[in-house]
C-alpha positions as CSV (number, residue, x, y, z in Angstrom):
1,M,97.0,4.1,91.6
2,P,99.9,5.4,93.7
3,T,99.6,5.0,97.6
4,D,101.0,8.4,98.2
5,S,99.6,12.2,97.9
6,R,101.1,12.8,94.8
7,H,99.5,13.2,91.6
8,P,98.9,9.9,89.5
9,N,101.5,9.7,86.5
10,I,99.9,8.4,83.5
11,A,101.4,7.3,80.4
12,I,99.6,8.1,77.2
13,F,100.5,5.3,74.4
14,G,98.6,6.4,71.2
15,G,98.1,5.0,68.0
16,S,96.0,3.0,65.3
17,F,96.8,-0.5,67.0
18,N,95.6,-1.6,63.4
19,P,96.0,-4.4,65.1
20,P,97.7,-4.3,68.4
21,H,100.7,-6.7,68.5
22,R,102.9,-8.1,71.0
23,Y,105.4,-5.4,71.0
24,H,102.8,-3.0,71.8
25,L,102.2,-4.9,75.0
26,A,105.8,-5.3,75.7
27,I,106.2,-1.3,75.7
28,G,103.5,-0.9,78.1
29,L,104.9,-3.1,80.5
30,H,108.6,-1.8,79.8
31,V,107.2,1.7,80.7
32,L,105.6,0.6,84.0
33,E,108.7,-1.4,85.2
34,H,111.4,1.3,84.1
35,H,109.7,4.4,84.6
36,D,108.0,6.6,87.2
37,I,104.8,5.7,86.0
38,D,101.7,4.3,87.8
39,E,99.5,3.4,84.7
40,V,99.6,3.1,81.0
41,W,96.5,4.2,78.8
42,Y,96.3,2.9,75.4
43,M,94.6,5.3,73.5
44,P,93.4,4.3,69.7
45,V,93.0,7.1,67.6
46,Q,89.2,7.5,66.2
47,R,90.7,9.1,63.2
48,H,94.0,9.4,62.3
49,A,95.4,12.8,61.8
50,L,97.7,11.9,58.7
51,G,94.9,9.9,57.0
52,K,96.0,6.4,57.9
53,Q,92.8,4.0,57.3
54,S,91.9,1.8,59.9
55,V,89.3,-0.8,60.9
56,P,86.4,0.5,62.8
57,F,87.4,1.9,66.1
58,A,85.2,-0.5,68.0
59,D,87.5,-3.4,66.5
60,R,90.6,-1.8,67.4
61,M,89.3,-1.2,71.0
62,A,88.3,-4.8,71.6
63,M,91.7,-6.0,70.1
64,V,93.8,-3.6,72.5
65,S,91.3,-4.7,75.6
66,A,92.0,-8.3,74.5
67,L,95.8,-7.6,74.3
68,I,96.0,-5.8,78.0
69,A,93.3,-7.9,79.8
70,P,95.7,-9.8,82.0
71,H,97.7,-6.7,83.1
72,R,94.7,-4.6,84.3
73,P,94.5,-2.0,85.9
74,R,97.9,-0.8,85.3
75,L,97.4,-0.9,81.6
76,S,94.1,0.5,80.4
77,V,92.6,1.1,77.0
78,M,90.7,4.3,76.6
79,D,87.9,5.5,74.3
80,F,88.6,9.3,75.0
81,E,89.5,10.0,71.2
82,N,86.2,8.5,70.0
83,R,84.3,11.2,71.9
84,H,84.6,13.8,69.3
85,D,84.5,14.0,65.6
86,G,87.2,15.0,63.3
87,P,90.9,14.0,63.3
88,S,92.8,13.0,66.6
89,Y,95.4,15.5,66.9
90,T,97.8,14.7,70.2
91,I,98.0,18.1,71.3
92,D,94.2,18.5,71.7
93,T,93.9,14.8,73.2
94,L,96.7,15.7,76.0
95,K,95.1,19.3,76.7
96,A,91.5,17.5,76.8
97,L,92.8,14.9,79.3
98,Q,94.4,17.6,81.4
99,E,91.2,19.1,81.6
100,T,89.2,16.0,82.5
101,Y,91.8,14.7,85.0
102,P,93.6,17.8,86.8
103,D,95.1,15.7,89.2
104,H,96.8,13.8,87.1
105,A,100.1,13.7,85.5
106,F,100.6,12.9,81.8
107,S,103.7,11.5,79.9
108,L,103.7,10.6,76.3
109,I,105.0,7.3,75.1
110,L,106.3,7.7,71.3
111,G,108.2,5.4,68.9
112,T,111.3,6.4,67.5
113,D,109.9,5.6,63.9
114,I,107.8,8.7,64.2
115,R,110.5,11.0,64.5
116,E,110.6,11.6,61.0
117,E,107.1,12.7,61.1
118,T,107.0,15.3,64.1
119,E,107.1,18.3,61.8
120,R,103.9,17.2,60.3
121,W,102.3,17.0,63.9
122,K,100.0,20.0,65.2
123,D,101.9,21.9,67.8
124,F,104.6,19.1,68.3
125,D,106.8,22.3,69.9
126,I,104.0,22.4,72.5
127,I,104.0,18.8,73.3
128,E,107.8,18.6,73.8
129,R,107.4,21.4,76.3
130,D,104.5,20.7,78.4
131,Y,104.6,16.8,78.5
132,P,107.6,14.7,79.2
133,I,108.3,12.1,76.2
134,I,109.2,8.3,76.9
135,W,110.9,7.5,73.6
136,I,111.0,3.9,72.6
137,G,113.6,2.6,70.3
138,R,112.6,1.0,67.1
139,E,115.2,-1.1,65.1
140,G,116.4,1.4,62.4
141,H,114.9,4.5,63.4
142,K,117.5,7.1,65.3
143,E,117.2,5.0,68.4
144,E,119.5,7.6,70.6
145,G,118.1,8.6,74.0
146,C,116.3,5.4,74.4
147,D,116.3,2.8,77.2
148,V,114.9,0.0,75.1
149,V,114.8,-0.9,71.7
150,M,111.8,-2.9,70.1
151,P,112.3,-5.1,66.7
152,D,110.9,-3.2,63.5
153,I,107.7,-4.8,63.3
154,S,104.7,-2.8,62.4
155,S,101.0,-3.5,62.3
156,T,101.1,-2.9,58.4
157,L,103.4,-5.9,58.1
158,I,101.1,-8.0,60.3
159,R,98.0,-6.8,58.4
160,D,99.9,-7.8,55.1
161,N,100.8,-11.1,56.4
162,I,97.2,-11.7,57.4
163,A,95.7,-11.0,54.2
164,K,98.5,-13.3,52.6
165,G,97.9,-16.2,54.6
166,I,101.0,-16.0,56.4
167,A,101.3,-16.9,60.4
168,T,101.4,-13.9,62.7
169,D,101.8,-16.0,66.0
170,D,105.0,-14.6,66.7
171,Y,103.8,-11.1,66.4
172,L,99.7,-11.2,67.9
173,T,98.6,-12.8,71.0
174,P,96.1,-15.8,71.1
175,E,93.3,-13.2,72.4
176,V,94.2,-10.7,69.7
177,L,93.9,-13.3,66.9
178,E,90.7,-14.4,68.5
179,E,89.2,-11.1,68.3
180,I,90.6,-10.9,64.5
181,S,88.8,-14.1,63.9
182,L,85.5,-13.5,65.3
183,R,85.3,-9.9,63.8
184,N,86.6,-11.0,60.3
185,L,89.1,-8.7,60.4
186,Y,92.2,-8.1,57.7
187,Q,90.9,-10.5,54.9
188,P,91.9,-10.6,51.7
189,E,89.5,-8.2,49.4
């Protein structure tokens, strides 16, 4: 929390986090260091609005919690999107957060890999108008306007590697690997 009287600036980092990887952590830490942000709230989707399938919400919450544990309280994981039924729409989440925390200012962290998807988002024009967006570059995806570019590593690639028995130590922290093992996630069918 800031020590002055201004509103806390919170950056919302939403996603499937299926599984969360080292670059998800690097993004949160980068935003704290290079932007006027007091905290980053990781917010796993309860049910993806574009229909992407994920392991259960509780498993993804536990993995994100393990990923960010050493960096609390400035990095947090929130179960906010699990408090309602139906698909998770970013605009609805942001509006509900603003109602729940009226003394906070909210920004949104987005990767450039989703720029091609925003026309499918509910009310993306309102998101752009009402909430500052912190764009994080991802190699190979329209990186202009970004102060950092992350490698093109996806959770899909990591899940596929785990299922094939390919080492993922370069992408996943030991804590997340432990959660995956304990919960028996991403195994071959």
